[in-house]
py3Dmol code that shows the C-alpha trace and the ligand (Angstrom):
import py3Dmol

protein = """\
ATOM      1  CA  MET A   1     -19.829  20.510 -43.450  1.00  0.00           C
ATOM      2  CA  VAL A   2     -23.135  18.662 -43.138  1.00  0.00           C
ATOM      3  CA  GLU A   3     -24.635  16.885 -40.152  1.00  0.00           C
ATOM      4  CA  GLU A   4     -25.808  13.865 -42.109  1.00  0.00           C
ATOM      5  CA  THR A   5     -25.842  12.653 -45.683  1.00  0.00           C
ATOM      6  CA  GLY A   6     -25.867   9.386 -47.597  1.00  0.00           C
ATOM      7  CA  SER A   7     -22.324   9.589 -48.946  1.00  0.00           C
ATOM      8  CA  THR A   8     -20.021  12.585 -49.252  1.00  0.00           C
ATOM      9  CA  ASN A   9     -18.539  10.998 -52.389  1.00  0.00           C
ATOM     10  CA  ALA A  10     -21.990  10.820 -53.993  1.00  0.00           C
ATOM     11  CA  ASP A  11     -22.701  14.457 -53.047  1.00  0.00           C
ATOM     12  CA  VAL A  12     -19.396  15.783 -54.377  1.00  0.00           C
ATOM     13  CA  MET A  13     -19.791  13.768 -57.585  1.00  0.00           C
ATOM     14  CA  MET A  14     -23.138  15.467 -58.142  1.00  0.00           C
ATOM     15  CA  ALA A  15     -21.583  18.853 -57.451  1.00  0.00           C
ATOM     16  CA  ALA A  16     -18.775  18.016 -59.891  1.00  0.00           C
ATOM     17  CA  THR A  17     -21.275  17.183 -62.594  1.00  0.00           C
ATOM     18  CA  ALA A  18     -22.951  20.526 -61.930  1.00  0.00           C
ATOM     19  CA  GLY A  19     -19.605  22.285 -62.494  1.00  0.00           C
ATOM     20  CA  ALA A  20     -18.252  22.825 -58.961  1.00  0.00           C
ATOM     21  CA  PRO A  21     -14.621  23.970 -58.861  1.00  0.00           C
ATOM     22  CA  GLU A  22     -11.538  21.966 -57.913  1.00  0.00           C
ATOM     23  CA  GLY A  23     -10.908  21.985 -54.191  1.00  0.00           C
ATOM     24  CA  LEU A  24     -14.512  21.644 -53.062  1.00  0.00           C
ATOM     25  CA  ALA A  25     -14.495  19.588 -49.853  1.00  0.00           C
ATOM     26  CA  LEU A  26     -17.500  18.175 -48.041  1.00  0.00           C
ATOM     27  CA  VAL A  27     -17.283  16.815 -44.498  1.00  0.00           C
ATOM     28  CA  ALA A  28     -20.149  14.853 -42.914  1.00  0.00           C
ATOM     29  CA  GLU A  29     -20.676  14.086 -39.234  1.00  0.00           C
ATOM     30  CA  HIS A  30     -22.530  10.969 -40.281  1.00  0.00           C
ATOM     31  CA  GLN A  31     -23.024   8.992 -43.489  1.00  0.00           C
ATOM     32  CA  THR A  32     -26.023   6.710 -43.830  1.00  0.00           C
ATOM     33  CA  ALA A  33     -24.817   5.089 -47.070  1.00  0.00           C
ATOM     34  CA  GLY A  34     -21.011   5.454 -46.951  1.00  0.00           C
ATOM     35  CA  ARG A  35     -19.405   3.769 -49.921  1.00  0.00           C
ATOM     36  CA  GLY A  36     -16.383   1.510 -50.196  1.00  0.00           C
ATOM     37  CA  ARG A  37     -14.885   0.072 -53.373  1.00  0.00           C
ATOM     38  CA  LEU A  38     -16.747  -2.498 -55.471  1.00  0.00           C
ATOM     39  CA  ASP A  39     -20.176  -1.776 -53.957  1.00  0.00           C
ATOM     40  CA  ARG A  40     -19.003  -2.330 -50.412  1.00  0.00           C
ATOM     41  CA  SER A  41     -19.916   0.055 -47.622  1.00  0.00           C
ATOM     42  CA  TRP A  42     -18.114   2.271 -45.138  1.00  0.00           C
ATOM     43  CA  VAL A  43     -19.811   2.147 -41.765  1.00  0.00           C
ATOM     44  CA  ALA A  44     -19.155   4.454 -38.821  1.00  0.00           C
ATOM     45  CA  PRO A  45     -21.294   5.845 -35.983  1.00  0.00           C
ATOM     46  CA  ALA A  46     -21.935   9.612 -36.084  1.00  0.00           C
ATOM     47  CA  ARG A  47     -18.919  11.702 -34.996  1.00  0.00           C
ATOM     48  CA  SER A  48     -16.748   8.624 -34.410  1.00  0.00           C
ATOM     49  CA  GLY A  49     -14.371   9.590 -37.185  1.00  0.00           C
ATOM     50  CA  LEU A  50     -13.762  11.743 -40.225  1.00  0.00           C
ATOM     51  CA  THR A  51     -15.690  11.184 -43.432  1.00  0.00           C
ATOM     52  CA  PHE A  52     -15.089  13.650 -46.221  1.00  0.00           C
ATOM     53  CA  SER A  53     -14.570  14.017 -49.961  1.00  0.00           C
ATOM     54  CA  VAL A  54     -12.542  16.376 -52.095  1.00  0.00           C
ATOM     55  CA  LEU A  55     -13.125  17.352 -55.735  1.00  0.00           C
ATOM     56  CA  LEU A  56     -10.082  17.376 -58.007  1.00  0.00           C
ATOM     57  CA  ARG A  57      -9.839  18.371 -61.653  1.00  0.00           C
ATOM     58  CA  PRO A  58      -6.386  17.257 -62.735  1.00  0.00           C
ATOM     59  CA  ALA A  59      -6.643  18.700 -66.241  1.00  0.00           C
ATOM     60  CA  GLY A  60      -3.398  18.051 -68.044  1.00  0.00           C
ATOM     61  CA  VAL A  61      -2.776  14.740 -66.294  1.00  0.00           C
ATOM     62  CA  PRO A  62      -3.472  11.820 -68.672  1.00  0.00           C
ATOM     63  CA  ALA A  63      -6.375   9.604 -67.557  1.00  0.00           C
ATOM     64  CA  SER A  64      -3.993   6.626 -67.347  1.00  0.00           C
ATOM     65  CA  ASN A  65      -2.081   8.366 -64.552  1.00  0.00           C
ATOM     66  CA  ARG A  66      -5.075   9.192 -62.388  1.00  0.00           C
ATOM     67  CA  GLY A  67      -4.725   5.862 -60.595  1.00  0.00           C
ATOM     68  CA  TRP A  68      -2.094   7.645 -58.535  1.00  0.00           C
ATOM     69  CA  LEU A  69      -4.724   9.851 -56.847  1.00  0.00           C
ATOM     70  CA  PRO A  70      -5.983   7.421 -54.197  1.00  0.00           C
ATOM     71  CA  LEU A  71      -2.390   6.333 -53.531  1.00  0.00           C
ATOM     72  CA  LEU A  72      -1.404   9.968 -53.107  1.00  0.00           C
ATOM     73  CA  ALA A  73      -4.240  10.444 -50.629  1.00  0.00           C
ATOM     74  CA  GLY A  74      -3.102   7.331 -48.749  1.00  0.00           C
ATOM     75  CA  ILE A  75       0.402   8.757 -48.382  1.00  0.00           C
ATOM     76  CA  ALA A  76      -1.051  11.981 -46.974  1.00  0.00           C
ATOM     77  CA  VAL A  77      -3.287  10.101 -44.511  1.00  0.00           C
ATOM     78  CA  ALA A  78      -0.468   7.834 -43.310  1.00  0.00           C
ATOM     79  CA  ASP A  79       1.857  10.795 -42.802  1.00  0.00           C
ATOM     80  CA  VAL A  80      -0.690  12.885 -40.915  1.00  0.00           C
ATOM     81  CA  LEU A  81      -1.684   9.986 -38.667  1.00  0.00           C
ATOM     82  CA  ARG A  82       1.986   9.426 -37.875  1.00  0.00           C
ATOM     83  CA  ARG A  83       2.779  13.072 -37.258  1.00  0.00           C
ATOM     84  CA  VAL A  84      -0.369  14.322 -35.526  1.00  0.00           C
ATOM     85  CA  ALA A  85      -1.754  11.170 -33.906  1.00  0.00           C
ATOM     86  CA  GLU A  86       1.661   9.545 -33.391  1.00  0.00           C
ATOM     87  CA  VAL A  87       0.591   6.073 -34.545  1.00  0.00           C
ATOM     88  CA  ASP A  88       2.532   3.660 -36.784  1.00  0.00           C
ATOM     89  CA  ALA A  89       0.397   4.005 -39.900  1.00  0.00           C
ATOM     90  CA  TYR A  90       1.268   2.098 -43.085  1.00  0.00           C
ATOM     91  CA  LEU A  91      -0.347   1.492 -46.447  1.00  0.00           C
ATOM     92  CA  LYS A  92      -1.705  -1.737 -47.804  1.00  0.00           C
ATOM     93  CA  TRP A  93      -1.993  -1.643 -51.578  1.00  0.00           C
ATOM     94  CA  PRO A  94      -4.005  -0.115 -53.065  1.00  0.00           C
ATOM     95  CA  ASN A  95      -5.393   2.219 -50.446  1.00  0.00           C
ATOM     96  CA  ASP A  96      -5.992   0.906 -46.967  1.00  0.00           C
ATOM     97  CA  VAL A  97      -4.287   2.665 -44.096  1.00  0.00           C
ATOM     98  CA  LEU A  98      -3.332   0.130 -41.453  1.00  0.00           C
ATOM     99  CA  ILE A  99      -2.035   0.150 -37.920  1.00  0.00           C
ATOM    100  CA  GLY A 100      -0.604  -3.303 -37.312  1.00  0.00           C
ATOM    101  CA  ASP A 101      -2.931  -5.611 -39.248  1.00  0.00           C
ATOM    102  CA  HIS A 102      -5.993  -3.447 -38.758  1.00  0.00           C
ATOM    103  CA  LYS A 103      -7.597  -0.842 -40.968  1.00  0.00           C
ATOM    104  CA  VAL A 104      -7.860   2.645 -39.517  1.00  0.00           C
ATOM    105  CA  ALA A 105      -8.703   4.508 -42.735  1.00  0.00           C
ATOM    106  CA  GLY A 106      -9.971   3.813 -46.231  1.00  0.00           C
ATOM    107  CA  LEU A 107      -9.932   5.771 -49.464  1.00  0.00           C
ATOM    108  CA  LEU A 108     -12.197   5.772 -52.462  1.00  0.00           C
ATOM    109  CA  ALA A 109     -11.465   7.599 -55.719  1.00  0.00           C
ATOM    110  CA  GLU A 110     -14.303   7.871 -58.219  1.00  0.00           C
ATOM    111  CA  ALA A 111     -14.045   9.450 -61.651  1.00  0.00           C
ATOM    112  CA  VAL A 112     -16.669  11.847 -62.935  1.00  0.00           C
ATOM    113  CA  PRO A 113     -16.960  12.217 -66.717  1.00  0.00           C
ATOM    114  CA  SER A 114     -15.198  15.325 -68.026  1.00  0.00           C
ATOM    115  CA  ASP A 115     -11.993  15.120 -66.042  1.00  0.00           C
ATOM    116  CA  ALA A 116     -13.023  15.293 -62.392  1.00  0.00           C
ATOM    117  CA  VAL A 117     -12.036  12.800 -59.710  1.00  0.00           C
ATOM    118  CA  VAL A 118     -13.624  12.674 -56.264  1.00  0.00           C
ATOM    119  CA  VAL A 119     -11.402  11.352 -53.498  1.00  0.00           C
ATOM    120  CA  GLY A 120     -13.221  10.208 -50.362  1.00  0.00           C
ATOM    121  CA  ILE A 121     -11.432   9.584 -47.080  1.00  0.00           C
ATOM    122  CA  GLY A 122     -12.771   7.808 -44.008  1.00  0.00           C
ATOM    123  CA  VAL A 123     -10.724   7.700 -40.790  1.00  0.00           C
ATOM    124  CA  ASN A 124     -11.796   5.948 -37.588  1.00  0.00           C
ATOM    125  CA  VAL A 125     -10.944   8.303 -34.755  1.00  0.00           C
ATOM    126  CA  SER A 126     -12.769   7.734 -31.454  1.00  0.00           C
ATOM    127  CA  MET A 127     -14.613   4.518 -32.386  1.00  0.00           C
ATOM    128  CA  ARG A 128     -14.780   2.066 -29.451  1.00  0.00           C
ATOM    129  CA  PRO A 129     -14.149  -1.673 -29.787  1.00  0.00           C
ATOM    130  CA  ASP A 130     -17.897  -2.452 -29.613  1.00  0.00           C
ATOM    131  CA  GLU A 131     -18.536   0.011 -32.476  1.00  0.00           C
ATOM    132  CA  LEU A 132     -16.073  -1.487 -34.954  1.00  0.00           C
ATOM    133  CA  PRO A 133     -17.805  -2.518 -38.179  1.00  0.00           C
ATOM    134  CA  SER A 134     -15.502  -5.483 -38.776  1.00  0.00           C
ATOM    135  CA  ARG A 135     -12.862  -7.637 -37.102  1.00  0.00           C
ATOM    136  CA  THR A 136     -10.254  -6.095 -39.346  1.00  0.00           C
ATOM    137  CA  ALA A 137     -10.966  -2.488 -38.278  1.00  0.00           C
ATOM    138  CA  THR A 138      -9.378  -0.302 -35.628  1.00  0.00           C
ATOM    139  CA  SER A 139      -9.454   3.350 -34.561  1.00  0.00           C
ATOM    140  CA  LEU A 140      -7.010   5.957 -33.343  1.00  0.00           C
ATOM    141  CA  ALA A 141      -8.519   5.722 -29.839  1.00  0.00           C
ATOM    142  CA  ILE A 142      -8.065   1.949 -29.710  1.00  0.00           C
ATOM    143  CA  GLU A 143      -4.454   2.313 -30.864  1.00  0.00           C
ATOM    144  CA  GLY A 144      -3.650   4.803 -28.087  1.00  0.00           C
ATOM    145  CA  ALA A 145      -3.142   7.792 -30.406  1.00  0.00           C
ATOM    146  CA  ALA A 146      -1.652  11.006 -29.031  1.00  0.00           C
ATOM    147  CA  THR A 147      -4.871  12.833 -29.973  1.00  0.00           C
ATOM    148  CA  THR A 148      -8.426  11.967 -30.959  1.00  0.00           C
ATOM    149  CA  ASP A 149      -9.365  15.585 -31.573  1.00  0.00           C
ATOM    150  CA  ARG A 150     -10.856  15.486 -35.070  1.00  0.00           C
ATOM    151  CA  ASP A 151     -10.395  19.163 -35.996  1.00  0.00           C
ATOM    152  CA  PRO A 152      -6.596  19.322 -36.111  1.00  0.00           C
ATOM    153  CA  ILE A 153      -6.449  15.931 -37.824  1.00  0.00           C
ATOM    154  CA  LEU A 154      -8.915  17.069 -40.512  1.00  0.00           C
ATOM    155  CA  ARG A 155      -7.079  20.345 -41.088  1.00  0.00           C
ATOM    156  CA  ALA A 156      -3.732  18.569 -41.352  1.00  0.00           C
ATOM    157  CA  LEU A 157      -5.202  15.993 -43.762  1.00  0.00           C
ATOM    158  CA  LEU A 158      -6.634  18.648 -46.072  1.00  0.00           C
ATOM    159  CA  ARG A 159      -3.370  20.605 -46.042  1.00  0.00           C
ATOM    160  CA  GLU A 160      -1.137  17.602 -46.596  1.00  0.00           C
ATOM    161  CA  PHE A 161      -3.268  16.069 -49.346  1.00  0.00           C
ATOM    162  CA  SER A 162      -3.478  19.419 -51.106  1.00  0.00           C
ATOM    163  CA  ARG A 163       0.298  19.924 -50.860  1.00  0.00           C
ATOM    164  CA  ARG A 164       1.045  16.478 -52.281  1.00  0.00           C
ATOM    165  CA  TYR A 165      -1.618  16.780 -54.971  1.00  0.00           C
ATOM    166  CA  VAL A 166      -0.365  20.134 -56.245  1.00  0.00           C
ATOM    167  CA  ALA A 167       3.257  18.903 -56.364  1.00  0.00           C
ATOM    168  CA  TRP A 168       2.155  15.785 -58.273  1.00  0.00           C
ATOM    169  CA  ARG A 169      -0.150  17.624 -60.696  1.00  0.00           C
ATOM    170  CA  ASP A 170       2.310  20.404 -61.393  1.00  0.00           C
ATOM    171  CA  GLY A 171       5.019  17.812 -61.986  1.00  0.00           C
ATOM    172  CA  GLY A 172       2.925  16.265 -64.775  1.00  0.00           C
ATOM    173  CA  GLY A 173       1.094  13.608 -62.757  1.00  0.00           C
ATOM    174  CA  GLY A 174       3.460  10.692 -63.448  1.00  0.00           C
ATOM    175  CA  ALA A 175       5.105   8.201 -61.124  1.00  0.00           C
ATOM    176  CA  GLY A 176       8.035  10.507 -60.458  1.00  0.00           C
ATOM    177  CA  ALA A 177       5.973  13.671 -60.018  1.00  0.00           C
ATOM    178  CA  GLY A 178       6.173  14.941 -56.468  1.00  0.00           C
ATOM    179  CA  GLY A 179       8.089  11.751 -55.630  1.00  0.00           C
ATOM    180  CA  VAL A 180       4.802   9.834 -55.384  1.00  0.00           C
ATOM    181  CA  ARG A 181       6.045   6.394 -56.377  1.00  0.00           C
ATOM    182  CA  ALA A 182       9.005   6.429 -54.005  1.00  0.00           C
ATOM    183  CA  ALA A 183       6.931   7.877 -51.155  1.00  0.00           C
ATOM    184  CA  TYR A 184       4.273   5.231 -51.684  1.00  0.00           C
ATOM    185  CA  ALA A 185       6.749   2.355 -51.787  1.00  0.00           C
ATOM    186  CA  GLU A 186       8.408   3.576 -48.599  1.00  0.00           C
ATOM    187  CA  ARG A 187       5.124   3.405 -46.668  1.00  0.00           C
ATOM    188  CA  CYS A 188       3.646   0.296 -48.319  1.00  0.00           C
ATOM    189  CA  LEU A 189       3.621  -2.883 -46.220  1.00  0.00           C
ATOM    190  CA  THR A 190       2.536  -4.984 -49.192  1.00  0.00           C
ATOM    191  CA  LEU A 191       5.879  -4.809 -51.006  1.00  0.00           C
ATOM    192  CA  GLY A 192       8.114  -7.776 -50.334  1.00  0.00           C
ATOM    193  CA  ARG A 193       5.204  -9.814 -48.948  1.00  0.00           C
ATOM    194  CA  LYS A 194       3.652 -13.003 -50.254  1.00  0.00           C
ATOM    195  CA  VAL A 195       0.185 -12.007 -51.364  1.00  0.00           C
ATOM    196  CA  SER A 196      -3.008 -13.400 -52.728  1.00  0.00           C
ATOM    197  CA  VAL A 197      -4.940 -10.869 -54.809  1.00  0.00           C
ATOM    198  CA  ALA A 198      -8.631 -11.392 -55.505  1.00  0.00           C
ATOM    199  CA  LEU A 199      -9.349  -9.779 -58.860  1.00  0.00           C
ATOM    200  CA  PRO A 200     -12.583  -7.779 -59.351  1.00  0.00           C
ATOM    201  CA  ALA A 201     -13.538  -9.959 -62.322  1.00  0.00           C
ATOM    202  CA  GLY A 202     -13.009 -13.139 -60.296  1.00  0.00           C
ATOM    203  CA  GLY A 203      -9.978 -15.347 -59.800  1.00  0.00           C
ATOM    204  CA  ASN A 204      -6.840 -14.919 -57.735  1.00  0.00           C
ATOM    205  CA  ILE A 205      -3.205 -14.170 -58.352  1.00  0.00           C
ATOM    206  CA  GLU A 206      -0.642 -15.451 -55.903  1.00  0.00           C
ATOM    207  CA  GLY A 207       2.987 -14.571 -55.588  1.00  0.00           C
ATOM    208  CA  GLU A 208       5.357 -12.006 -54.141  1.00  0.00           C
ATOM    209  CA  ALA A 209       4.492  -8.319 -54.401  1.00  0.00           C
ATOM    210  CA  ILE A 210       7.712  -6.890 -55.817  1.00  0.00           C
ATOM    211  CA  ALA A 211       6.918  -3.336 -56.959  1.00  0.00           C
ATOM    212  CA  VAL A 212       4.443  -0.605 -57.716  1.00  0.00           C
ATOM    213  CA  ASP A 213       4.734   0.187 -61.408  1.00  0.00           C
ATOM    214  CA  LEU A 214       4.633   3.488 -63.298  1.00  0.00           C
ATOM    215  CA  LEU A 215       0.815   3.556 -63.187  1.00  0.00           C
ATOM    216  CA  GLY A 216       0.499   2.701 -59.488  1.00  0.00           C
ATOM    217  CA  GLN A 217      -0.357  -0.937 -60.227  1.00  0.00           C
ATOM    218  CA  LEU A 218       0.960  -3.732 -58.032  1.00  0.00           C
ATOM    219  CA  VAL A 219       3.505  -6.022 -59.695  1.00  0.00           C
ATOM    220  CA  ILE A 220       3.318  -9.625 -58.513  1.00  0.00           C
ATOM    221  CA  ARG A 221       5.993 -12.219 -59.204  1.00  0.00           C
ATOM    222  CA  THR A 222       4.122 -15.461 -59.852  1.00  0.00           C
ATOM    223  CA  SER A 223       5.318 -18.882 -60.929  1.00  0.00           C
ATOM    224  CA  ASP A 224       4.195 -17.850 -64.458  1.00  0.00           C
ATOM    225  CA  GLY A 225       6.095 -14.559 -64.527  1.00  0.00           C
ATOM    226  CA  ASP A 226       5.359 -11.001 -63.407  1.00  0.00           C
ATOM    227  CA  ARG A 227       1.789  -9.702 -63.487  1.00  0.00           C
ATOM    228  CA  SER A 228       0.566  -6.142 -62.883  1.00  0.00           C
ATOM    229  CA  VAL A 229      -2.804  -5.616 -61.260  1.00  0.00           C
ATOM    230  CA  GLY A 230      -4.662  -2.301 -61.211  1.00  0.00           C
ATOM    231  CA  ALA A 231      -7.440  -3.256 -58.814  1.00  0.00           C
ATOM    232  CA  GLY A 232      -8.121  -6.063 -56.404  1.00  0.00           C
ATOM    233  CA  ASP A 233      -8.200  -7.098 -52.778  1.00  0.00           C
ATOM    234  CA  VAL A 234      -4.892  -8.113 -51.328  1.00  0.00           C
ATOM    235  CA  VAL A 235      -4.401 -10.603 -48.556  1.00  0.00           C
ATOM    236  CA  HIS A 236      -0.949 -10.546 -47.021  1.00  0.00           C
ATOM    237  CA  VAL A 237      -0.131 -14.216 -46.678  1.00  0.00           C
ATOM    238  CA  ARG A 238       1.882 -15.083 -43.592  1.00  0.00           C
ATOM    239  CA  SER A 239       4.884 -17.233 -44.250  1.00  0.00           C
TER     240      SER A 239
END
"""
ligand_1 = """\
38
BT5
C -12.701 1.599 -48.614
O -13.297 0.639 -49.384
O -11.975 1.389 -47.683
C -13.086 3.004 -49.010
C -13.731 3.753 -47.893
C -13.987 5.184 -48.273
C -14.874 5.848 -47.259
C -14.998 7.323 -47.510
S -15.856 8.121 -46.212
C -16.029 9.560 -47.140
C -16.294 9.130 -48.578
N -17.718 8.989 -48.831
C -18.050 7.705 -49.085
O -19.204 7.306 -49.328
N -16.931 6.932 -49.026
C -15.742 7.717 -48.782
P -12.920 -0.893 -49.349
O -11.449 -1.070 -49.518
O -13.846 -1.524 -50.310
O -13.271 -1.348 -47.903
C -14.597 -1.540 -47.480
C -14.559 -2.627 -46.423
O -13.923 -2.112 -45.239
C -15.950 -3.060 -45.981
O -16.412 -4.106 -46.749
C -15.728 -3.455 -44.533
O -15.230 -4.780 -44.450
C -14.612 -2.556 -44.082
N -15.097 -1.372 -43.376
C -16.291 -0.754 -43.472
N -16.340 0.315 -42.660
C -15.125 0.368 -42.047
C -14.556 1.238 -41.080
N -15.203 2.290 -40.570
N -13.284 0.952 -40.681
C -12.579 -0.077 -41.167
N -13.072 -0.943 -42.069
C -14.326 -0.715 -42.500
"""
view = py3Dmol.view(width=600, height=400)
view.addModel(protein, "pdb")
view.setStyle({"model": 0}, {"cartoon": {"style": "trace"}})
view.addModel(ligand_1, "xyz")
view.setStyle({"model": 1}, {"stick": {}})
view.zoomTo()
view.show()
């Protein structure tokens, strides 16, 4: 636990490079340079939420299957927020945790050469409406959660993520291991919706999100056939 740092993901990636063991977790009360995907940022006032990162070394799981890790973390976050905070948390592909249409938590998985993956989790807990970093954000407090006590939520998150990770890794790390694909699909609001996906390299794909494939990619039924996307920003289009 540290009072303040730039980014817990950056710190744990450095520790990973220096040989730190699997399971290392770093929690920060405040991040001054919190990272999102694609060079975006994660912004939260000190102590308004949970910001932490965990080091994993899934040796034995093929690199092509590691895309499941952030999805696995999302399942754990959604389940803990439901059980402990008693909110209706769902997943938006690939790894936003939403309550209604608003984002309460975000996940960032970053690979470190030589087999390590750092999974960072940010959860908005007591953030007030005037502190929200964007119109699309929310917090447990705003959603009337049963608790905004960060300690039990953090402990439950670490336990649940670890439990799901071990079951997945020990099952070989595929789509069926630890039931990850089915568990993800069950909690994912994106499936069955009309979506527009902005691809990291530019351009959009539009169609109906019909499945999550064996690698954790989103399958979109377009007018030109089915396309799988491994990364991108999804907008749920209202019909
Ligand atoms: C994410 O990226 O949602 C990944 C966030 C991961 C944060 C954790 S905190 C611990 C660890 N250490 C780090 O440095 N990072 C990880 P993305 O899907 O790209 O979403 C980023 C976008 O979400 C931003 O561009 C904002 O629009 C929005 N955003 C920023 N801060 C937010 C917040 N606190 N709550 C909700 N939305 C936020």
